N, C-alpha and C positions, 0 to 999 in steps of 0.2 A: 339353201339359204334360210330356211326356217329354223335353224338350229343355231343361228348366230345369237350371240350373247354378249354383253359388256363383260370386261375382264380386266384384271390388273397383272401387271408384269414385275417381276423381282429378279435380282442377279445376286450370285454368291460365287465365291471361289475358295478352294482350299488346296492342300498338297497331298499327294499320294505318291508312293514309290512303285509304280507299276511298269513304266518304260525304262529303256535304257539306251544309251548311245550305241549305235551298231557299228561305228566305224573302228576297225582294229589295224593298226600299221603293222605290216609284215615287211620282211626283206625284199619281196616282190611288188610292194606298194600297199594300198588301202585294200582292205578285204572286209566282207560283211560278216559281222560276228557279234560279240557281246564286250562293250567296253564300259564298265561300271565307273571308271574314273573320268570318262568323257563328258561334256556338258550335255544336260538333258532337262528339258522343261518339265517340270513335275507338277504344274498347275492344273487343276480340273476346274473348269468354269461351268456354272449351271445357270440357266434361265428357267424360271418357273412362271408359267400362266395359270392364274386362278380366276375363279368366278367371284362375284360379290360377296359370297359366304365363305371365302378362303378356301374352297375345295379345289384341288389342282385339276386342271383341264389337260395340260402339256408340261413336259420337263425335257429341256434340251441340254445334253450333256457335251462338253467339248474338252478333249485331252489328246495331247500330241503323242499317238501311239499308233502304230500299225496294228490293226485289229485281227490280223490273220496269224495269231500265235500258233495255230495247229498246222501250219503249212507243212512242216516237215513230219507230220504223224502219219503213220501207216498202220493198218488193220493187221491181224495175223495172217489174214489171207492175202495180203499185199496191196490191197486197194487203200484208197485215202477216205478218211471220215468225212461225213458232211454233218455240219452243226452250225449253231449260231455265232460260235467263237466268242471273242472278247466283248465286242460291241453288243451282239445279241443277248449275251448272259447279263451285261450291265442294264440294258434297256428293260429285260425281262424281270430283274429284281426291281427296279423302280416301279414298274407297272404293277406288280404284285404287292408292293408296299401300299400303294394308293387305290387299287382297285379297278374295275372295268372302265370306269369313265375317263381314265388318264392315259394319254399317248406319251411315250418316250421316244427321243430321237438322239442318236449318238452321232456327232461330228467328230472326225479323227483328227482335227487340227492340221496345223501347217506341216506338210512333209519335210520342209526344211529343218524343223526343229530336231529331228532325229537323222537326217541324211547327213552325209560327209560336207562338212563346211571348210575343211582344212585346204590350203593349197598343196598341190602335189610337190 
């Protein structure tokens, strides 16, 4: 409680093409894949908390993406790699830009944005 301090909050958004609609229609029905033509929310929303000297305290990132992009990867030995994956890489990048006093948090957004929305 001794570290509490006044803060300002700001919000911004932008667009980045990182995610993709994962619903692919096949002769057997819907299947998980990559559908570049399907709808996909490309907005990245950012909340920044800063102290009264405009130094960042925390940055919250929100993007509708499944952050386990390495899920199908395997090592030469046959095992699966362990890593920070997409969300960890993004937050580490933000924290490195601002230094040790800033914490970054990644929220994956609504799963429905990338999940099957069509009727069968």
